[in-house]
C-alpha positions as MATLAB code, in Angstrom:
seq = 'MLCSVGWLRRRQAGEVHALPSLTLSDSPGAAEAPLSGAELRALLVERWQASHDLRLVQIRGRLYLQVMWNHLEQQSFPLSVGDYADHIERVAAALNDLGLAATVRQWLGSTRDRPRLGKALSLPLEPVSGRASEFLL';
ca = [
      -1.764  -20.963   21.237;
      -1.959  -19.327   24.638;
      -4.175  -16.319   25.248;
      -5.727  -14.349   28.049;
      -9.238  -12.953   27.844;
     -10.007   -9.331   28.643;
     -13.062   -7.218   27.939;
     -13.348   -4.314   25.571;
     -16.299   -2.024   26.147;
     -18.149   -0.057   23.530;
     -20.652    2.697   24.129;
     -23.522    3.027   21.745;
     -26.640    4.999   22.515;
     -25.956    4.909   26.241;
     -25.475    1.122   26.341;
     -22.217   -0.677   27.012;
     -21.531   -3.715   24.840;
     -18.770   -6.108   25.810;
     -16.678   -8.063   23.353;
     -13.921  -10.407   24.495;
     -10.452   -9.373   23.401;
      -7.467  -11.674   23.210;
      -3.865  -10.906   23.983;
      -1.788  -13.447   22.132;
       1.490  -14.804   23.350;
       4.256  -16.005   21.095;
       3.907  -19.733   20.738;
       5.757  -22.144   18.463;
       3.851  -22.950   15.302;
       1.585  -19.881   15.496;
       2.684  -18.745   12.028;
       1.399  -21.982   10.436;
      -1.907  -22.051   12.320;
      -5.095  -20.806   10.677;
      -6.037  -17.235   11.501;
      -9.246  -16.860   13.530;
     -11.475  -13.805   13.680;
     -10.684  -13.368   17.386;
      -6.936  -13.494   16.701;
      -7.251  -11.048   13.819;
      -9.146   -8.628   16.052;
      -6.558   -9.090   18.817;
      -3.770   -8.220   16.371;
      -5.613   -5.028   15.401;
      -6.217   -4.016   19.018;
      -2.628   -4.817   19.995;
      -1.253   -2.756   17.105;
      -3.595    0.281   17.092;
      -5.646   -0.054   20.320;
      -8.846   -0.253   18.235;
     -10.886   -2.901   16.396;
     -10.518   -1.497   12.886;
     -12.690   -2.606    9.994;
     -11.005   -4.863    7.431;
     -11.857   -5.205    3.752;
     -10.663   -7.516    1.008;
     -10.715   -5.513   -2.218;
      -9.709   -6.066   -5.807;
      -8.026   -3.153   -7.585;
      -6.819   -3.554  -11.172;
      -6.709   -7.335  -10.966;
      -4.807   -7.461   -7.658;
      -6.148   -8.429   -4.264;
      -5.526   -6.239   -1.179;
      -6.331   -6.415    2.516;
      -7.303   -2.940    3.666;
      -7.340   -1.774    7.276;
      -9.985    0.948    7.305;
      -9.879    4.077    9.452;
     -13.231    3.411   11.133;
     -13.379    1.050   14.093;
     -15.800   -0.742   16.393;
     -15.199    1.603   19.326;
     -16.629    4.593   17.420;
     -20.248    5.423   18.131;
     -20.820    5.997   14.403;
     -19.484    2.549   13.414;
     -22.199    0.940   11.238;
     -21.901   -2.655   12.520;
     -23.060   -4.130   15.806;
     -20.622   -6.107   17.939;
     -21.990   -9.416   16.614;
     -21.994   -8.276   12.985;
     -18.398   -7.054   13.349;
     -17.308  -10.415   14.808;
     -19.018  -12.265   11.920;
     -17.414   -9.939    9.344;
     -13.908  -10.372   10.800;
     -14.414  -14.146   10.929;
     -15.318  -14.158    7.202;
     -12.208  -12.081    6.367;
     -10.028  -14.483    8.410;
     -11.561  -17.487    6.616;
     -10.815  -15.937    3.203;
      -7.214  -15.191    4.230;
      -6.818  -18.796    5.425;
      -8.242  -20.113    2.150;
      -5.654  -18.039    0.276;
      -2.848  -19.357    2.487;
      -1.976  -15.874    3.784;
      -2.415  -16.184    7.557;
       1.334  -15.932    8.300;
       1.768  -12.986    5.902;
      -1.056  -11.031    7.540;
       0.192  -11.813   11.064;
       3.673  -10.602   10.156;
       2.422   -7.426    8.436;
       0.046   -6.439   11.235;
       2.845   -6.906   13.740;
       5.444   -4.926   11.824;
       3.818   -2.109    9.858;
       4.664    1.356   11.115;
       1.764    3.067    9.353;
      -1.614    3.595   10.938;
      -5.060    4.061    9.422;
      -6.001    7.742    9.197;
      -9.327    9.395    8.482;
     -10.094    8.812    4.808;
      -6.959    6.715    4.222;
      -6.882    2.953    4.616;
      -3.729    0.865    4.911;
      -3.343   -1.634    2.071;
      -1.458   -4.918    2.072;
      -1.013   -6.355   -1.439;
      -1.874  -10.055   -1.251;
      -0.053  -12.698   -3.278;
      -2.013  -15.920   -2.748;
       0.206  -18.966   -2.229;
      -2.496  -21.374   -3.335;
      -3.851  -21.774   -6.830;
      -7.243  -20.511   -5.658;
      -6.649  -16.817   -6.406;
      -8.951  -17.002   -9.436;
     -11.866  -17.775   -7.081;
     -11.415  -14.369   -5.458;
     -10.762  -12.284   -8.563;
     -13.352  -11.484  -11.210;
];
């Protein structure tokens, strides 16, 4: 996968934090490749020009990926740059374990909705592997 590195700056309490951002190019086989935290963040930034928070949630026995309205570039965002990167990496790992990397890539690239204050976007997840029971209580 080919990518170019840029820098995204975040102001917090008068300090500027830098976090590398990736711009992904279309490459053969990208749909089958595991999803990384950096790629997931790049997809968010490419789609909505912000590093939105992501959550995996269970609602009535179904699993959803939610794109939250709050994002890293907000001064009130509760996570530090490092904590956000760790969180997104954990979400990407869970999506890979469920076999949903291609589904998430496609949805993030095609959805016309955008997260709004108090309203998250939800993608219903249908795990392709038999490991769904590990994620649902």
